[in-house]
Structure formats: C-alpha cells, structure tokens
N, C-alpha and C positions, 0 to 999 in steps of 0.2 A: 334336234340340233346335235351335231357331233360334239362330244365332250371336249371342252377347251378351245373350240374353234368359234371365232366370231361369226355371227350370221351374215355379215356384210363384207365378205372378202370374195372376190371373183375367182373362178376356176383358173384363170390366167390373167396377167396384166394386159391392158390394151396393147394392140399391135398397130403401128402406123401403116397405112396403105396409101399407095399412089395410083393414079389412073384407074379409078374404081369403075367408071363407066366409059364405054366407047363413045366416039363422037356421035354416032347415030343414036345411041341410047340417051345421051344428054339432050339431043334434039327432041326426042319423044317426051322425056320427063319435063323439060321446060315448056313445051307446048301445052302439056296438061295443066301445069300450075298457072300459066299465063292466060289460057283461054277457057278453062272450065270452071272458073270461080263463080260467085264470090266464096271466100273462105272465112270461117269463124275463128274467133280467138280460142286458143287452147283452153284457157280457164273456163270459157263458157261450155266446153265439151266435157269437162271432167269434174267440176266442183260446183257446189251449190251454196257454200258458206266459207267464210274466212277460216273457221275451225278445220274444215276439210282440207283446205289448202295447207294450213300450218302442220297438219298431220303428215303431210308428204314432204314439204320443202321448207318448213319453218326452222329457225335456229333453236337449239336445244335449251338455251338458258336466256333467251331474249324475248321481250315483248309480252310476257304473260300478264303484266299489269296494264296493258294497253288494249283497249277495245278496238278491234279492226273489223272492217267490212271487206267483202271480197273485192269491191271496187278500189280499195286502197292498195291492192296488190297486183293490179292489172299492168301488163306490159303489152306492147303491140306485137305479139307473137301469135301467128295464125297457123292453122293446121288443116290438112286435107289428107285423104286416103287414096292411094293408087291401087292397093290391094288390101283385103281384110278377110277374116274368117278362113284364110288359106285360099281365097278366090281372087283372081285378077278383076278388079272393078273397072279398070280402064282397058278396053280391048287392045289399044295400041301398045300397051306395056305388058302384054301377056307373057312374052318370052323373058322379060326381065324379072317378073314376079316368080317365075319358076327357074331362075338362073342356076345351073349346075355349079358354076363357080362360087356364087354367093352361099349356096347351101353347103357346099363342101368346106368352105372356110369356117363356117359356124360349127358344122359337125366335127371337123378335125380339132377345133379348139377344145371341145369336150372329150375327144376320143370316143365318140359315140358311133353306133352302127347306122343310125337312120336320122334323117332330118326332114321336116316338112315346113313349107312356108307358113308363117303366122300372119304378120302384118307388114305393109309397105306404105309408109306415110311420109309426108314432107312438112317442114316448118318454113314459113316465110316470116322473117323477122325484120321489121323496120328498126331504125335507130332506137335503142332501148337501154334503160338501166337493167341491172340484174338484181331482182329481189330474192333470188334463190340462194339460200345458204348452203346448198348441196342437197341433192335428192338422189333417189335411185328409181329406175323404171318400175312401174307396177308389175309384179309377177302374176302369173296365173297358176291356178291349182286345179287338180282333177275335181270336177264338179262345181268349181267356182272360178270364173274367169272374168276378163274385162267387160264382157257383154252383160253380165248380171251382177257384178260385184263392183262397187265404186272404188275409185283409185285410192281414196284415203284408207279404206278398210284393208285392201290388199297390201298396202304399204305397212300398216301397223302389224298385220299378220306376219309379214316378213321380218320386221324388227323384233318381234317376240321370240322367234325361233321355235314356236310351238308346232308349226304345220309343215315342216320340211318333208315329212313322209309323202305329202300330196303335191308338192311343188312340181310344176312343169319346167324342166330345165330349158334354157333358151340362150340365144346370143343374137348379136346385132352387127351389121355392117353399116356404118354411118359415114356418109359422104357430105363434105362441106364445100360451099362455094362462097368465099369471102376474101376479097383481095385487100387486106390490110396487114401491116406489120406492127401495129401499135396496140391492138385490142382484139376482142372477139375470139379468144382462145377457148380451150376446153380444159377445165380443171378436174382432176379425179383423185380419188383416195384408194389406191390399189391394195393397201394393207389394213384397211378398216378406217372408220372415221376418226379414231383417236390417234392415228399416226399421221406423219406429214404427208401433204398432197404432192402431186406432180402435175405437169401441164404439157399439153400440146399447143403450140402457139401458131397463130395465123402468120402468113396468108395460107388459105386453103384453096386449092384450085383442082377440083375433082379429086380431092384427097381427104383422108379421114382415118377411121379406126375400125378394127375388128375388136369387139368388146363384149363383156358379160355384164351389162348395165343393171340387170335385176339384182345383182349381188355387189354393186359398187356405187358408192356415193360419187356424184359428179355434178358439174354445173357448166352451163354455157355462160361465158363472161359477157359483160356489157359490150355493146357493139354500135357502130354507126357514129356519125358526127355528134360529139358531146352536146352541142347546143340544141340538137333536135331529139334528144332521148326522152323528153317529156312530151306527151301528146295531149294537149288540152281537149277535153270533150270525149276522150276515149271511154266507151261504155262496154258493159258485158256483151251487148248485142251488136257491137261494131263489127264490120266486115272489111275485107280487102279484096281487090281484084286488079288484074292487069289492065293498063291503059296504053294502047298503041304497042310499040315494040320495046320500050325501055323504061316505062314508068308504072307506078303502083299507087292506087288511091284507096284511102280508108274512108268508109262511109258510115254514117249513122242513118239508117233508112235510105232515103233518096238524097240526103245531104252529104256532099264531100267535105270532110273536115281537114284533110291534109293529103299531100302527095309526095312521093319519093322517086328518085332515080335508081336504076339497077345498082349503081355503084355504092349506094347508101344501105342496101339491103344485105342480109345474110340468109343464104339458102341452105337447107339441110334435107337430105334424103336418108330415111331411116328404114333399113330392111331388117326384119326379124324372123327367126325360125325357131321351132321347137326341136329338141333332139331326144333320142331314145336309145338306151343301151342295147336292147335286143327286142325280139318280136313280142316277148311277154310284156315288156314295158309298153310297146305300142298297143297291145290288146287291152291293157289296163285302162289306157286313155280312151280308146275308141269304143270299147264295150262297157265302159262305166262300171267296172266290177269293184272299184275301190275309190268311190267319190267322196269328197268332203261336202257337207251341207252347211247352210247358214245356221241352223239350229245347233248343230254340233260345234260350230265355230264359236258362237256366243257362249255356249256351255263351257267350252275349254278356256275361253278368256276369263269368265267369271270364276271358274275353279282356280285358275292360276292366280288371279288377283286376291281371292279369299286366302289362299295359302301364303300370300305375302302381306296379309293384313290390310288390304286396300278395299274399301267399300265400293261396290259396283252395282248400282240398282239395275233391275231388269229393264232393258230398253223397250219403249213403246214401239219404236220403229228402228231396228238395228242398223239399217242402212243410212239413216239420216237423223237420228236422234242426237241433237247437239250436245246434250249432257253426256251421252254415251261416247260420242266422238272425243269430247274433251277429257273424259276419264282415261280412255285408252291412250290418247296422245300423250298425256302426262306420265302415265304408268310405264310406257314403253318408249319414252323420249330417247331419241338417238339422232345425232347430227354431228357434222365435222366440228372439231374444236379449233382448227387452225386454217387460215387462208394464206396463200402465197403472198409475200410482202409486196410483190409488184403487180398483184391482181386482186385488190381488196374488193369486198362486197360493195358494189356501186349503188348504194341506196342513199339518196339525198337526206341529210339530217341524221343519219345513223352512223355511229362510229364502230 
C-alpha cells in the first residue's frame, strides 16, 4: 500500500453516464434476463455463512454479539452472467461484451494502455430492504481471482492493504433501470469509508456510472414498494424467472411464493474490465510470472497479525474455516461510519 494512502479510495470519483445502451442493445439484454432464467440469489452464489457475508458487507461496529445465519441476511436480489472469464456467454450479446466504447471508458479512467473484458453480469432485484452497510466489489489478484478465491477472502485482502503488488486493476460501467424518485439510489464513499458519502439518486433510465468499485465502498439502497420488501419464505435456494412480458415470479423449487410487476423491480447491468499500463503488465498477468498463492496469502496474514499481537491459529481450511474468517474480519474491520441522513440503512429493527 502506498504510504499514507487509504486502501479504499478509487482512482477517480464515479462519473454519471446517460444512454449507456442503444435501443437494440437494451432489447438483447432484457430478452436474456427474461427468457433465459431461472436466476439464483446473489448470496447463494458467493457466501456459505453469515461470517463470510459480514466480512464483505457487515457494519464495522455492529452485531458482533448477535449470532446470525446467512438466511437472516437474505434479500430478493438475483444474479446471472451475460459474459464471464472474458468470454461472451450469451451469443446474442457478443458485440456488447466486447464493446469498444465500454472498454475505452474504463481504460481511460485509469489512464491505462490496454483493457480486456472481465465480467458482464446483471442483478434483478425485487422490492427489498438493504442489509448492506456498504461494501466494495471483490477484487482479483494475479494468481488468485473470483474463480478460485471466495469473495470474503478477496475483500479482506483488499482491506488489509498487504497485497496491492498483485492486484488486477479494473473498472465498471453500471447501468440501472429503476423508475422511482423516492428510493433505490446508489450511495458511495469516494474519499474512503471514514469520510462523508455521496449519492446518485433515482430515477435511472438506462443511466448509471463509470466507477472503480473495487476501491470504493458503495451500496444499493432499498427499493420497491415498502410494504413488499419482506419476502416470507425466501430461502438460499430460491430462484426468479420471467413470466409473460411484464412479470417476475420467485420460486422455491416448483412452488411460486410471490410475483412482481416490472414497475416494482430494479434492474442493473454491470460491465467490468481489467486494465494494464503496458505490455509488460499484460505479460505478467497472462504468463503468470508473478502470481500470488493461497499459501503465501495465509503466511502474509499470519505474519502481519503476529506483528500486531493478534493470535491467528493456522486454518484447517483457509477458504472456509469459520474461526479464520472471524479473526481476519475483526482484525481488518473496515466499513463506512456514516450514512446519508435521507437514505438510512433500511433494516427493520436496526437503528
């Protein structure tokens, strides 16, 4: 970490964008999410315990004396992938996945020479509370990325500031579709989590942001009709799929538990790319000449904790050992200290 610089400050503040996708591109994207489901909950794809969730999106000084299960933190927010691994997974969206305009936006934000597609995902969100006290997107590292490293571990690695030598720089273009002027905004902390936040407010109509979310705490605010934000029966294995031309149904197996209209939903398309300063930087990544390993990561964490007088037992399973997760989460706790007065954390029963 650069001396004196907070590890969670983006290369540039988010930039608001309008008309992100053409009419034809929007047709392609919404056809995919409506007709190619069902889609899983985000939580089901990234976490196996409440400890792992709290390592990413938990408040810094709240809830340590409360025993939580992952089911206590579920919201009806579902995810699928249009592109991943730098590959277009949906043939109809091939040209969007390799969009010169989107790549150039991200490359120029960093002042980099090269950019390559990373992932292209979407979130479908039914009316929901926000249990998110502010998080940042899980970064990738040379030798350790989202395909072999759980989200919680990548997030703690970023908070520690110990691994920046190996970090893959990236950026995102995020497009929202949410037609409301009372909620559903985007809160972000461009100067670090200990400084005041800022907001982009809805409505979003094919608009959104160019951003560096791996280095910036942010949160999607609660959205949808308040009376429908709690979903009785929502489970980790619940799924959602399009019904007809304007509705969405959540299922537990073959049982439909609730249904929503387009107007109650919030849609997000999240395009991400890696950037490189020069060809030497590109070669380091693709030729694996300077990769980080899990063993070295654990060793560096344990050395750092010992130097700070913190006991850290050797984990039996570094990726999922709940005691190891808990020790690292507490040692490198970092979360926003302030929320906008007009957009409080919308968690029932929590002040």
